[in-house]
Backbone atoms as SQL, in Angstrom:
CREATE TABLE atoms (id INTEGER PRIMARY KEY, chain TEXT, resi INTEGER, resn TEXT, atom TEXT, x REAL, y REAL, z REAL);
INSERT INTO atoms VALUES
  (1, 'A', 1, 'UNK', 'N', 3.054, 6.880, 18.205),
  (2, 'A', 1, 'UNK', 'CA', 2.718, 7.524, 16.868),
  (3, 'A', 1, 'UNK', 'C', 3.520, 7.044, 15.519),
  (4, 'A', 2, 'UNK', 'N', 3.111, 6.873, 14.794),
  (5, 'A', 2, 'UNK', 'CA', 3.829, 6.170, 13.276),
  (6, 'A', 2, 'UNK', 'C', 3.583, 7.135, 12.082),
  (7, 'A', 3, 'UNK', 'N', 4.381, 7.870, 11.722),
  (8, 'A', 3, 'UNK', 'CA', 4.014, 8.703, 10.586),
  (9, 'A', 3, 'UNK', 'C', 4.514, 7.868, 9.342),
  (10, 'A', 4, 'UNK', 'N', 3.852, 7.939, 8.308),
  (11, 'A', 4, 'UNK', 'CA', 4.110, 7.054, 7.115),
  (12, 'A', 4, 'UNK', 'C', 3.998, 8.100, 5.875),
  (13, 'A', 5, 'UNK', 'N', 5.106, 7.903, 4.953),
  (14, 'A', 5, 'UNK', 'CA', 5.518, 9.093, 3.912),
  (15, 'A', 5, 'UNK', 'C', 5.275, 8.104, 2.724),
  (16, 'A', 6, 'UNK', 'N', 4.636, 8.298, 1.861),
  (17, 'A', 6, 'UNK', 'CA', 4.631, 7.559, 0.614),
  (18, 'A', 6, 'UNK', 'C', 5.614, 8.352, -0.747),
  (19, 'A', 7, 'UNK', 'N', 6.034, 7.720, -1.512),
  (20, 'A', 7, 'UNK', 'CA', 6.775, 8.089, -2.422),
  (21, 'A', 7, 'UNK', 'C', 6.775, 7.225, -3.726),
  (22, 'A', 8, 'UNK', 'N', 7.342, 7.649, -4.600),
  (23, 'A', 8, 'UNK', 'CA', 7.107, 6.941, -6.076),
  (24, 'A', 8, 'UNK', 'C', 6.286, 7.017, -6.830),
  (25, 'A', 9, 'UNK', 'N', 5.184, 8.048, -6.613),
  (26, 'A', 9, 'UNK', 'CA', 4.162, 8.162, -7.818),
  (27, 'A', 9, 'UNK', 'C', 4.479, 9.023, -8.817),
  (28, 'A', 10, 'UNK', 'N', 4.004, 9.109, -10.099),
  (29, 'A', 10, 'UNK', 'CA', 4.171, 10.127, -11.011),
  (30, 'A', 10, 'UNK', 'C', 3.242, 9.482, -12.395),
  (31, 'A', 11, 'UNK', 'N', 3.616, 9.792, -13.478),
  (32, 'A', 11, 'UNK', 'CA', 3.131, 9.826, -14.559),
  (33, 'A', 11, 'UNK', 'C', 3.906, 9.048, -15.562),
  (34, 'A', 12, 'UNK', 'N', 3.025, 7.910, -16.010),
  (35, 'A', 12, 'UNK', 'CA', 3.508, 6.732, -16.677),
  (36, 'A', 12, 'UNK', 'C', 2.553, 6.692, -17.662),
  (37, 'A', 13, 'UNK', 'N', 3.039, 5.864, -18.597),
  (38, 'A', 13, 'UNK', 'CA', 2.187, 5.489, -19.741),
  (39, 'A', 13, 'UNK', 'C', 1.614, 4.163, -19.644),
  (40, 'A', 14, 'UNK', 'N', 0.458, 3.917, -20.060),
  (41, 'A', 14, 'UNK', 'CA', -0.482, 2.604, -20.414),
  (42, 'A', 14, 'UNK', 'C', 0.581, 1.477, -20.557),
  (43, 'A', 15, 'UNK', 'N', 0.409, 0.407, -19.837),
  (44, 'A', 15, 'UNK', 'CA', 1.883, -0.551, -19.725),
  (45, 'A', 15, 'UNK', 'C', 3.040, -0.291, -19.116),
  (46, 'A', 16, 'UNK', 'N', 3.036, 0.697, -18.743),
  (47, 'A', 16, 'UNK', 'CA', 4.482, 0.925, -17.744),
  (48, 'A', 16, 'UNK', 'C', 4.209, 0.563, -16.409),
  (49, 'A', 17, 'UNK', 'N', 5.480, 0.591, -15.595),
  (50, 'A', 17, 'UNK', 'CA', 5.531, 0.060, -14.346),
  (51, 'A', 17, 'UNK', 'C', 5.585, 1.517, -13.425),
  (52, 'A', 18, 'UNK', 'N', 5.488, 1.128, -11.977),
  (53, 'A', 18, 'UNK', 'CA', 5.904, 1.962, -11.397),
  (54, 'A', 18, 'UNK', 'C', 6.227, 1.192, -9.637),
  (55, 'A', 19, 'UNK', 'N', 7.029, 1.735, -8.865),
  (56, 'A', 19, 'UNK', 'CA', 6.867, 1.139, -7.688),
  (57, 'A', 19, 'UNK', 'C', 6.893, 2.298, -6.443),
  (58, 'A', 20, 'UNK', 'N', 5.849, 1.983, -5.806),
  (59, 'A', 20, 'UNK', 'CA', 5.682, 2.915, -4.828),
  (60, 'A', 20, 'UNK', 'C', 6.400, 2.386, -3.147),
  (61, 'A', 21, 'UNK', 'N', 6.852, 3.370, -2.659),
  (62, 'A', 21, 'UNK', 'CA', 7.331, 3.058, -1.010),
  (63, 'A', 21, 'UNK', 'C', 6.743, 3.815, -0.204),
  (64, 'A', 22, 'UNK', 'N', 6.703, 3.144, 1.079),
  (65, 'A', 22, 'UNK', 'CA', 6.004, 3.911, 2.355),
  (66, 'A', 22, 'UNK', 'C', 7.029, 3.773, 3.330),
  (67, 'A', 23, 'UNK', 'N', 7.587, 4.665, 3.548),
  (68, 'A', 23, 'UNK', 'CA', 8.686, 4.604, 4.790),
  (69, 'A', 23, 'UNK', 'C', 7.861, 5.129, 5.879),
  (70, 'A', 24, 'UNK', 'N', 8.018, 4.292, 7.242),
  (71, 'A', 24, 'UNK', 'CA', 7.373, 4.588, 8.210),
  (72, 'A', 24, 'UNK', 'C', 8.556, 5.063, 9.597),
  (73, 'A', 25, 'UNK', 'N', 8.194, 6.169, 10.154),
  (74, 'A', 25, 'UNK', 'CA', 8.725, 6.763, 11.007),
  (75, 'A', 25, 'UNK', 'C', 8.103, 6.909, 12.513),
  (76, 'A', 26, 'UNK', 'N', 8.899, 7.309, 13.612),
  (77, 'A', 26, 'UNK', 'CA', 8.315, 7.500, 14.926),
  (78, 'A', 26, 'UNK', 'C', 8.291, 5.980, 15.572),
  (79, 'A', 27, 'UNK', 'N', 7.240, 5.734, 16.069),
  (80, 'A', 27, 'UNK', 'CA', 7.431, 4.545, 16.714),
  (81, 'A', 27, 'UNK', 'C', 7.057, 3.206, 16.320),
  (82, 'A', 28, 'UNK', 'N', 8.282, 3.008, 15.537),
  (83, 'A', 28, 'UNK', 'CA', 8.270, 1.466, 14.488),
  (84, 'A', 28, 'UNK', 'C', 8.682, 0.359, 15.475),
  (85, 'A', 29, 'UNK', 'N', 8.968, 0.295, 16.602),
  (86, 'A', 29, 'UNK', 'CA', 9.351, -0.789, 17.229),
  (87, 'A', 29, 'UNK', 'C', 8.388, -1.944, 17.412),
  (88, 'A', 30, 'UNK', 'N', 6.917, -1.550, 17.101),
  (89, 'A', 30, 'UNK', 'CA', 6.044, -2.567, 17.088),
  (90, 'A', 30, 'UNK', 'C', 5.870, -3.236, 15.924),
  (91, 'A', 31, 'UNK', 'N', 4.623, -4.088, 16.159),
  (92, 'A', 31, 'UNK', 'CA', 4.351, -4.813, 15.105),
  (93, 'A', 31, 'UNK', 'C', 3.321, -4.097, 14.445),
  (94, 'A', 32, 'UNK', 'N', 3.303, -4.015, 13.054),
  (95, 'A', 32, 'UNK', 'CA', 2.080, -3.156, 12.397),
  (96, 'A', 32, 'UNK', 'C', 1.865, -4.053, 10.842),
  (97, 'A', 33, 'UNK', 'N', 0.759, -4.523, 10.756),
  (98, 'A', 33, 'UNK', 'CA', 0.168, -5.164, 9.312),
  (99, 'A', 33, 'UNK', 'C', 0.176, -3.769, 8.580),
  (100, 'A', 34, 'UNK', 'N', 0.324, -3.881, 7.277),
  (101, 'A', 34, 'UNK', 'CA', 0.275, -2.815, 6.399),
  (102, 'A', 34, 'UNK', 'C', -0.927, -3.045, 5.153),
  (103, 'A', 35, 'UNK', 'N', -0.971, -1.901, 4.529),
  (104, 'A', 35, 'UNK', 'CA', -1.841, -1.923, 3.218),
  (105, 'A', 35, 'UNK', 'C', -1.784, -0.913, 2.481),
  (106, 'A', 36, 'UNK', 'N', -2.232, -1.292, 1.207),
  (107, 'A', 36, 'UNK', 'CA', -2.292, -0.124, -0.051),
  (108, 'A', 36, 'UNK', 'C', -3.615, 0.023, -0.108),
  (109, 'A', 37, 'UNK', 'N', -4.261, 1.448, -0.456),
  (110, 'A', 37, 'UNK', 'CA', -5.268, 2.048, -0.637),
  (111, 'A', 37, 'UNK', 'C', -5.211, 2.733, -1.931),
  (112, 'A', 38, 'UNK', 'N', -6.369, 3.007, -2.601),
  (113, 'A', 38, 'UNK', 'CA', -6.275, 4.048, -3.552),
  (114, 'A', 38, 'UNK', 'C', -7.572, 4.913, -3.713),
  (115, 'A', 39, 'UNK', 'N', -7.540, 5.883, -4.257),
  (116, 'A', 39, 'UNK', 'CA', -8.783, 6.772, -4.327),
  (117, 'A', 39, 'UNK', 'C', -8.634, 7.345, -5.846),
  (118, 'A', 40, 'UNK', 'N', -9.596, 7.187, -6.627),
  (119, 'A', 40, 'UNK', 'CA', -9.753, 7.956, -7.950),
  (120, 'A', 40, 'UNK', 'C', -10.629, 8.972, -7.896),
  (121, 'A', 41, 'UNK', 'N', -10.507, 9.872, -8.674),
  (122, 'A', 41, 'UNK', 'CA', -11.468, 11.217, -8.867),
  (123, 'A', 41, 'UNK', 'C', -12.879, 10.882, -8.841),
  (124, 'A', 42, 'UNK', 'N', -13.382, 11.260, -7.690),
  (125, 'A', 42, 'UNK', 'CA', -15.063, 11.115, -7.818),
  (126, 'A', 42, 'UNK', 'C', -15.482, 9.694, -7.394),
  (127, 'A', 43, 'UNK', 'N', -14.251, 8.894, -6.827),
  (128, 'A', 43, 'UNK', 'CA', -14.873, 7.837, -6.164),
  (129, 'A', 43, 'UNK', 'C', -14.348, 7.622, -4.684),
  (130, 'A', 44, 'UNK', 'N', -14.831, 6.369, -4.170),
  (131, 'A', 44, 'UNK', 'CA', -14.524, 6.022, -2.739),
  (132, 'A', 44, 'UNK', 'C', -13.120, 5.708, -2.649),
  (133, 'A', 45, 'UNK', 'N', -12.431, 5.727, -1.673),
  (134, 'A', 45, 'UNK', 'CA', -11.099, 4.728, -1.130),
  (135, 'A', 45, 'UNK', 'C', -11.315, 3.381, -1.463),
  (136, 'A', 46, 'UNK', 'N', -10.512, 2.911, -2.035),
  (137, 'A', 46, 'UNK', 'CA', -10.722, 1.226, -1.913),
  (138, 'A', 46, 'UNK', 'C', -9.672, 0.767, -2.040),
  (139, 'A', 47, 'UNK', 'N', -9.620, -0.576, -1.343),
  (140, 'A', 47, 'UNK', 'CA', -8.325, -1.410, -0.907),
  (141, 'A', 47, 'UNK', 'C', -7.807, -2.041, -2.292),
  (142, 'A', 48, 'UNK', 'N', -6.229, -1.950, -2.047),
  (143, 'A', 48, 'UNK', 'CA', -5.841, -2.498, -3.035),
  (144, 'A', 48, 'UNK', 'C', -5.046, -3.816, -2.642),
  (145, 'A', 49, 'UNK', 'N', -4.234, -3.676, -1.414),
  (146, 'A', 49, 'UNK', 'CA', -3.401, -4.717, -1.414),
  (147, 'A', 49, 'UNK', 'C', -2.889, -4.723, 0.120),
  (148, 'A', 50, 'UNK', 'N', -2.772, -5.809, 0.841),
  (149, 'A', 50, 'UNK', 'CA', -2.313, -6.058, 2.199),
  (150, 'A', 50, 'UNK', 'C', -1.283, -7.001, 2.253),
  (151, 'A', 51, 'UNK', 'N', -0.359, -6.550, 3.582),
  (152, 'A', 51, 'UNK', 'CA', 1.043, -7.708, 4.063),
  (153, 'A', 51, 'UNK', 'C', 0.538, -7.715, 5.557),
  (154, 'A', 52, 'UNK', 'N', 0.750, -9.000, 5.953),
  (155, 'A', 52, 'UNK', 'CA', 1.090, -9.009, 7.237),
  (156, 'A', 52, 'UNK', 'C', 2.329, -8.399, 7.994),
  (157, 'A', 53, 'UNK', 'N', 2.523, -8.521, 9.170),
  (158, 'A', 53, 'UNK', 'CA', 3.629, -8.072, 9.777),
  (159, 'A', 53, 'UNK', 'C', 4.771, -8.997, 9.231),
  (160, 'A', 54, 'UNK', 'N', 4.469, -10.170, 9.407),
  (161, 'A', 54, 'UNK', 'CA', 5.680, -11.219, 9.482),
  (162, 'A', 54, 'UNK', 'C', 6.056, -11.172, 7.763),
  (163, 'A', 55, 'UNK', 'N', 4.983, -10.270, 6.822),
  (164, 'A', 55, 'UNK', 'CA', 5.393, -10.567, 5.401),
  (165, 'A', 55, 'UNK', 'C', 4.960, -11.768, 4.894),
  (166, 'A', 56, 'UNK', 'N', 4.490, -12.750, 5.597),
  (167, 'A', 56, 'UNK', 'CA', 4.260, -14.219, 4.895),
  (168, 'A', 56, 'UNK', 'C', 2.689, -13.945, 4.174),
  (169, 'A', 57, 'UNK', 'N', 2.111, -13.470, 4.610),
  (170, 'A', 57, 'UNK', 'CA', 0.769, -13.352, 3.932),
  (171, 'A', 57, 'UNK', 'C', 0.461, -12.265, 3.158),
  (172, 'A', 58, 'UNK', 'N', -0.155, -12.055, 2.358),
  (173, 'A', 58, 'UNK', 'CA', -0.444, -11.112, 1.172),
  (174, 'A', 58, 'UNK', 'C', -1.864, -11.226, 0.741),
  (175, 'A', 59, 'UNK', 'N', -2.459, -10.253, 0.505),
  (176, 'A', 59, 'UNK', 'CA', -3.964, -10.446, -0.163),
  (177, 'A', 59, 'UNK', 'C', -4.149, -9.269, -0.996),
  (178, 'A', 60, 'UNK', 'N', -4.987, -9.234, -2.112),
  (179, 'A', 60, 'UNK', 'CA', -5.067, -8.760, -3.161),
  (180, 'A', 60, 'UNK', 'C', -6.619, -8.176, -3.655),
  (181, 'A', 61, 'UNK', 'N', -7.061, -7.160, -4.116),
  (182, 'A', 61, 'UNK', 'CA', -7.905, -6.693, -4.668),
  (183, 'A', 61, 'UNK', 'C', -8.111, -7.481, -6.020),
  (184, 'A', 62, 'UNK', 'N', -9.098, -7.835, -6.269),
  (185, 'A', 62, 'UNK', 'CA', -9.215, -8.726, -7.657),
  (186, 'A', 62, 'UNK', 'C', -8.923, -7.861, -8.694),
  (187, 'A', 63, 'UNK', 'N', -8.833, -6.876, -8.912),
  (188, 'A', 63, 'UNK', 'CA', -8.680, -5.890, -9.931),
  (189, 'A', 63, 'UNK', 'C', -6.959, -5.754, -10.235),
  (190, 'A', 64, 'UNK', 'N', -6.482, -5.830, -9.163),
  (191, 'A', 64, 'UNK', 'CA', -4.961, -5.773, -9.111),
  (192, 'A', 64, 'UNK', 'C', -3.953, -7.181, -9.082),
  (193, 'A', 65, 'UNK', 'N', -4.929, -8.197, -8.734),
  (194, 'A', 65, 'UNK', 'CA', -4.326, -9.380, -8.810),
  (195, 'A', 65, 'UNK', 'C', -3.489, -9.674, -9.857),
  (196, 'A', 66, 'UNK', 'N', -2.043, -10.370, -9.683),
  (197, 'A', 66, 'UNK', 'CA', -1.501, -10.485, -10.798),
  (198, 'A', 66, 'UNK', 'C', -0.431, -9.329, -11.552),
  (199, 'A', 67, 'UNK', 'N', -1.308, -8.204, -11.359),
  (200, 'A', 67, 'UNK', 'CA', -0.602, -6.829, -11.539),
  (201, 'A', 67, 'UNK', 'C', 0.442, -6.343, -10.974),
  (202, 'A', 68, 'UNK', 'N', -0.114, -6.209, -9.576),
  (203, 'A', 68, 'UNK', 'CA', 0.481, -5.513, -8.423),
  (204, 'A', 68, 'UNK', 'C', 1.208, -6.491, -7.759),
  (205, 'A', 69, 'UNK', 'N', 2.293, -6.134, -6.767),
  (206, 'A', 69, 'UNK', 'CA', 2.894, -6.928, -5.685),
  (207, 'A', 69, 'UNK', 'C', 3.052, -6.018, -4.512),
  (208, 'A', 70, 'UNK', 'N', 2.365, -6.538, -3.356),
  (209, 'A', 70, 'UNK', 'CA', 3.081, -5.949, -2.095),
  (210, 'A', 70, 'UNK', 'C', 4.206, -6.565, -1.448),
  (211, 'A', 71, 'UNK', 'N', 5.027, -5.772, -0.710),
  (212, 'A', 71, 'UNK', 'CA', 6.069, -6.279, -0.120),
  (213, 'A', 71, 'UNK', 'C', 6.508, -5.479, 0.833),
  (214, 'A', 72, 'UNK', 'N', 7.582, -5.936, 1.954),
  (215, 'A', 72, 'UNK', 'CA', 7.728, -4.920, 2.936),
  (216, 'A', 72, 'UNK', 'C', 9.315, -5.405, 3.304),
  (217, 'A', 73, 'UNK', 'N', 9.929, -4.533, 4.031),
  (218, 'A', 73, 'UNK', 'CA', 11.286, -4.642, 4.561),
  (219, 'A', 73, 'UNK', 'C', 11.197, -4.051, 6.012),
  (220, 'A', 74, 'UNK', 'N', 10.872, -5.263, 6.771),
  (221, 'A', 74, 'UNK', 'CA', 10.917, -4.545, 8.082),
  (222, 'A', 74, 'UNK', 'C', 12.440, -3.950, 8.846),
  (223, 'A', 75, 'UNK', 'N', 13.364, -4.290, 8.336),
  (224, 'A', 75, 'UNK', 'CA', 14.517, -3.727, 8.674),
  (225, 'A', 75, 'UNK', 'C', 14.768, -2.267, 8.316),
  (226, 'A', 76, 'UNK', 'N', 13.938, -2.235, 7.113),
  (227, 'A', 76, 'UNK', 'CA', 14.033, -0.582, 6.669),
  (228, 'A', 76, 'UNK', 'C', 12.849, 0.276, 7.013),
  (229, 'A', 77, 'UNK', 'N', 11.980, -0.633, 7.569),
  (230, 'A', 77, 'UNK', 'CA', 10.766, 0.073, 7.999),
  (231, 'A', 77, 'UNK', 'C', 9.723, 0.912, 7.043),
  (232, 'A', 78, 'UNK', 'N', 9.809, -0.262, 5.954),
  (233, 'A', 78, 'UNK', 'CA', 9.291, 0.453, 4.562),
  (234, 'A', 78, 'UNK', 'C', 8.521, -0.632, 3.817),
  (235, 'A', 79, 'UNK', 'N', 7.410, -0.022, 3.197),
  (236, 'A', 79, 'UNK', 'CA', 6.442, -0.961, 2.390),
  (237, 'A', 79, 'UNK', 'C', 6.462, -0.707, 1.042),
  (238, 'A', 80, 'UNK', 'N', 6.534, -1.439, 0.313),
  (239, 'A', 80, 'UNK', 'CA', 6.548, -1.362, -1.295),
  (240, 'A', 80, 'UNK', 'C', 5.205, -1.798, -1.920),
  (241, 'A', 81, 'UNK', 'N', 5.064, -1.220, -3.131),
  (242, 'A', 81, 'UNK', 'CA', 4.199, -1.642, -3.844),
  (243, 'A', 81, 'UNK', 'C', 4.455, -1.572, -5.461),
  (244, 'A', 82, 'UNK', 'N', 4.807, -2.923, -5.968),
  (245, 'A', 82, 'UNK', 'CA', 5.371, -2.999, -7.403),
  (246, 'A', 82, 'UNK', 'C', 3.938, -2.981, -8.452),
  (247, 'A', 83, 'UNK', 'N', 4.067, -1.879, -9.222),
  (248, 'A', 83, 'UNK', 'CA', 2.798, -1.803, -10.262),
  (249, 'A', 83, 'UNK', 'C', 3.260, -2.172, -11.833),
  (250, 'A', 84, 'UNK', 'N', 2.930, -3.100, -12.104),
  (251, 'A', 84, 'UNK', 'CA', 3.449, -3.661, -13.752),
  (252, 'A', 84, 'UNK', 'C', 1.781, -3.705, -14.405),
  (253, 'A', 85, 'UNK', 'N', 2.163, -3.388, -15.816),
  (254, 'A', 85, 'UNK', 'CA', 1.156, -3.128, -16.831),
  (255, 'A', 85, 'UNK', 'C', 0.220, -2.023, -16.537),
  (256, 'A', 86, 'UNK', 'N', 0.372, -1.166, -16.248),
  (257, 'A', 86, 'UNK', 'CA', -0.533, 0.218, -15.349),
  (258, 'A', 86, 'UNK', 'C', -1.254, 0.264, -16.694),
  (259, 'A', 87, 'UNK', 'N', -2.758, 0.713, -16.103),
  (260, 'A', 87, 'UNK', 'CA', -3.819, 0.957, -17.040),
  (261, 'A', 87, 'UNK', 'C', -4.297, 2.140, -16.606),
  (262, 'A', 88, 'UNK', 'N', -5.254, 2.736, -17.629),
  (263, 'A', 88, 'UNK', 'CA', -5.887, 4.065, -17.073),
  (264, 'A', 88, 'UNK', 'C', -6.450, 4.096, -15.996),
  (265, 'A', 89, 'UNK', 'N', -7.225, 2.979, -15.559),
  (266, 'A', 89, 'UNK', 'CA', -8.082, 2.875, -14.393),
  (267, 'A', 89, 'UNK', 'C', -7.132, 2.782, -13.263),
  (268, 'A', 90, 'UNK', 'N', -5.861, 2.747, -13.299),
  (269, 'A', 90, 'UNK', 'CA', -5.096, 2.360, -12.101),
  (270, 'A', 90, 'UNK', 'C', -4.735, 3.983, -11.588),
  (271, 'A', 91, 'UNK', 'N', -5.326, 5.158, -12.388),
  (272, 'A', 91, 'UNK', 'CA', -4.970, 6.496, -11.940),
  (273, 'A', 91, 'UNK', 'C', -5.867, 6.867, -10.736),
  (274, 'A', 92, 'UNK', 'N', -5.065, 7.257, -9.671),
  (275, 'A', 92, 'UNK', 'CA', -5.403, 7.497, -8.308),
  (276, 'A', 92, 'UNK', 'C', -4.499, 8.025, -7.551),
  (277, 'A', 93, 'UNK', 'N', -4.798, 8.396, -6.410),
  (278, 'A', 93, 'UNK', 'CA', -3.997, 8.692, -5.400),
  (279, 'A', 93, 'UNK', 'C', -3.715, 7.368, -4.096),
  (280, 'A', 94, 'UNK', 'N', -2.457, 7.139, -4.214),
  (281, 'A', 94, 'UNK', 'CA', -2.452, 5.724, -3.404),
  (282, 'A', 94, 'UNK', 'C', -1.844, 5.983, -2.187),
  (283, 'A', 95, 'UNK', 'N', -2.358, 5.207, -1.053),
  (284, 'A', 95, 'UNK', 'CA', -2.193, 5.561, 0.401),
  (285, 'A', 95, 'UNK', 'C', -1.658, 4.250, 1.051),
  (286, 'A', 96, 'UNK', 'N', -0.783, 4.557, 1.831),
  (287, 'A', 96, 'UNK', 'CA', -0.186, 3.415, 2.588),
  (288, 'A', 96, 'UNK', 'C', -1.019, 3.729, 4.036),
  (289, 'A', 97, 'UNK', 'N', -1.236, 2.531, 4.814),
  (290, 'A', 97, 'UNK', 'CA', -1.700, 2.276, 6.085),
  (291, 'A', 97, 'UNK', 'C', -1.378, 1.377, 6.949),
  (292, 'A', 98, 'UNK', 'N', -1.379, 1.587, 8.281),
  (293, 'A', 98, 'UNK', 'CA', -0.673, 1.018, 9.021),
  (294, 'A', 98, 'UNK', 'C', -1.507, 0.455, 10.417),
  (295, 'A', 99, 'UNK', 'N', -1.501, -0.834, 10.774),
  (296, 'A', 99, 'UNK', 'CA', -2.218, -1.075, 11.959),
  (297, 'A', 99, 'UNK', 'C', -1.560, -2.047, 12.986),
  (298, 'A', 100, 'UNK', 'N', -1.689, -1.282, 14.136),
  (299, 'A', 100, 'UNK', 'CA', -0.756, -2.106, 15.359),
  (300, 'A', 100, 'UNK', 'C', -1.296, -3.481, 15.328),
  (301, 'A', 101, 'UNK', 'N', -0.466, -4.457, 15.397),
  (302, 'A', 101, 'UNK', 'CA', -0.952, -5.683, 15.831),
  (303, 'A', 101, 'UNK', 'C', -0.251, -6.592, 16.707),
  (304, 'A', 102, 'UNK', 'N', -0.917, -7.285, 17.449),
  (305, 'A', 102, 'UNK', 'CA', -0.353, -8.331, 18.719),
  (306, 'A', 102, 'UNK', 'C', 0.647, -9.081, 17.953),
  (307, 'A', 103, 'UNK', 'N', 1.594, -10.065, 18.627),
  (308, 'A', 103, 'UNK', 'CA', 2.270, -11.136, 18.065),
  (309, 'A', 103, 'UNK', 'C', 1.456, -12.141, 17.483),
  (310, 'A', 104, 'UNK', 'N', 0.444, -12.434, 18.371),
  (311, 'A', 104, 'UNK', 'CA', -0.679, -13.518, 17.988),
  (312, 'A', 104, 'UNK', 'C', -1.038, -13.448, 16.585),
  (313, 'A', 105, 'UNK', 'N', -1.249, -11.682, 16.116),
  (314, 'A', 105, 'UNK', 'CA', -1.847, -11.767, 14.744),
  (315, 'A', 105, 'UNK', 'C', -0.743, -11.132, 13.753),
  (316, 'A', 106, 'UNK', 'N', 0.302, -11.724, 13.876),
  (317, 'A', 106, 'UNK', 'CA', 1.466, -11.138, 13.070),
  (318, 'A', 106, 'UNK', 'C', 1.283, -11.841, 11.752),
  (319, 'A', 107, 'UNK', 'N', 0.304, -12.838, 11.610),
  (320, 'A', 107, 'UNK', 'CA', 0.405, -13.152, 9.914),
  (321, 'A', 107, 'UNK', 'C', -0.988, -12.711, 9.465),
  (322, 'A', 108, 'UNK', 'N', -1.723, -11.957, 10.150),
  (323, 'A', 108, 'UNK', 'CA', -3.111, -11.674, 9.551),
  (324, 'A', 108, 'UNK', 'C', -2.901, -10.478, 8.753),
  (325, 'A', 109, 'UNK', 'N', -3.750, -10.430, 7.657),
  (326, 'A', 109, 'UNK', 'CA', -4.055, -9.132, 6.930),
  (327, 'A', 109, 'UNK', 'C', -5.123, -8.566, 7.053),
  (328, 'A', 110, 'UNK', 'N', -5.423, -7.250, 6.518),
  (329, 'A', 110, 'UNK', 'CA', -6.356, -6.510, 7.199),
  (330, 'A', 110, 'UNK', 'C', -7.143, -5.898, 5.783),
  (331, 'A', 111, 'UNK', 'N', -8.344, -5.821, 5.250),
  (332, 'A', 111, 'UNK', 'CA', -8.631, -5.415, 3.969),
  (333, 'A', 111, 'UNK', 'C', -9.512, -4.075, 4.317),
  (334, 'A', 112, 'UNK', 'N', -9.950, -3.916, 5.400),
  (335, 'A', 112, 'UNK', 'CA', -10.897, -2.865, 5.571),
  (336, 'A', 112, 'UNK', 'C', -10.479, -1.440, 5.922),
  (337, 'A', 113, 'UNK', 'N', -10.672, -0.333, 5.564),
  (338, 'A', 113, 'UNK', 'CA', -9.816, 0.760, 5.769),
  (339, 'A', 113, 'UNK', 'C', -9.867, 0.987, 7.049),
  (340, 'A', 114, 'UNK', 'N', -11.066, 0.821, 7.527),
  (341, 'A', 114, 'UNK', 'CA', -11.523, 1.371, 9.038),
  (342, 'A', 114, 'UNK', 'C', -10.899, 0.552, 10.104),
  (343, 'A', 115, 'UNK', 'N', -10.075, -0.440, 9.752),
  (344, 'A', 115, 'UNK', 'CA', -9.191, -1.361, 10.370),
  (345, 'A', 115, 'UNK', 'C', -7.723, -0.589, 10.652),
  (346, 'A', 116, 'UNK', 'N', -7.388, 0.427, 10.202),
  (347, 'A', 116, 'UNK', 'CA', -5.984, 0.855, 10.202),
  (348, 'A', 116, 'UNK', 'C', -6.140, 2.208, 10.869),
  (349, 'A', 117, 'UNK', 'N', -4.993, 2.310, 11.541),
  (350, 'A', 117, 'UNK', 'CA', -4.674, 3.353, 12.807),
  (351, 'A', 117, 'UNK', 'C', -3.834, 4.658, 12.057),
  (352, 'A', 118, 'UNK', 'N', -3.294, 3.955, 11.040),
  (353, 'A', 118, 'UNK', 'CA', -2.292, 5.073, 10.719),
  (354, 'A', 118, 'UNK', 'C', -2.106, 5.408, 9.170),
  (355, 'A', 119, 'UNK', 'N', -2.222, 6.287, 8.452),
  (356, 'A', 119, 'UNK', 'CA', -2.162, 6.836, 7.054),
  (357, 'A', 119, 'UNK', 'C', -1.423, 7.907, 6.805),
  (358, 'A', 120, 'UNK', 'N', -0.672, 7.453, 5.815),
  (359, 'A', 120, 'UNK', 'CA', 0.263, 8.365, 4.711),
  (360, 'A', 120, 'UNK', 'C', -0.422, 9.256, 4.231),
  (361, 'A', 121, 'UNK', 'N', 0.156, 10.584, 3.659),
  (362, 'A', 121, 'UNK', 'CA', -0.696, 11.538, 2.626),
  (363, 'A', 121, 'UNK', 'C', -0.861, 11.245, 1.379),
  (364, 'A', 122, 'UNK', 'N', -0.441, 10.239, 0.954),
  (365, 'A', 122, 'UNK', 'CA', -0.736, 9.662, -0.385),
  (366, 'A', 122, 'UNK', 'C', 0.153, 10.316, -1.544),
  (367, 'A', 123, 'UNK', 'N', 0.365, 9.316, -2.814),
  (368, 'A', 123, 'UNK', 'CA', 1.065, 9.545, -3.703),
  (369, 'A', 123, 'UNK', 'C', 0.133, 9.429, -5.065),
  (370, 'A', 124, 'UNK', 'N', 0.270, 10.464, -5.883),
  (371, 'A', 124, 'UNK', 'CA', -0.650, 10.709, -7.349),
  (372, 'A', 124, 'UNK', 'C', 0.252, 9.560, -7.984),
  (373, 'A', 125, 'UNK', 'N', -0.632, 8.692, -8.800),
  (374, 'A', 125, 'UNK', 'CA', -0.215, 7.742, -9.803),
  (375, 'A', 125, 'UNK', 'C', -1.166, 8.190, -10.896),
  (376, 'A', 126, 'UNK', 'N', -0.472, 8.518, -12.177),
  (377, 'A', 126, 'UNK', 'CA', -1.422, 8.982, -13.304),
  (378, 'A', 126, 'UNK', 'C', -1.050, 8.180, -14.670),
  (379, 'A', 127, 'UNK', 'N', -1.769, 7.373, -15.165),
  (380, 'A', 127, 'UNK', 'CA', -1.466, 6.667, -16.305),
  (381, 'A', 127, 'UNK', 'C', -2.108, 7.200, -17.418),
  (382, 'A', 128, 'UNK', 'N', -1.339, 7.607, -18.310),
  (383, 'A', 128, 'UNK', 'CA', -1.730, 8.333, -19.626),
  (384, 'A', 128, 'UNK', 'C', -1.919, 7.060, -20.610),
  (385, 'A', 129, 'UNK', 'N', -2.659, 7.401, -21.822),
  (386, 'A', 129, 'UNK', 'CA', -2.584, 6.383, -22.911),
  (387, 'A', 129, 'UNK', 'C', -1.592, 7.105, -23.893);
């Protein structure tokens, strides 16, 4: 089992920046592709960004491309999401997720939430005008 804990959320003015972190604990010795998702009030949870286990491949939702950057530090078992130029519509609860992958799939990214095995509890990001 892997436990994921997000941090770094908060209240920020439009145009500001935040850096979210997701610390993995438990059985972290395996290979895990990871991703960020978000859920705004009254909306479905949506994909934000994904990164392969190797860190060499990333993929972003069109809505955040060029604005957010996903990265990871496997030595620290930590995933990051750097969010710049934040907009009101970025307000949501942000979740990190992990999926166990084989070495063969170490370069794959996963975009569908149903492909992930483990989820964090979420961190609230609120962007104010």
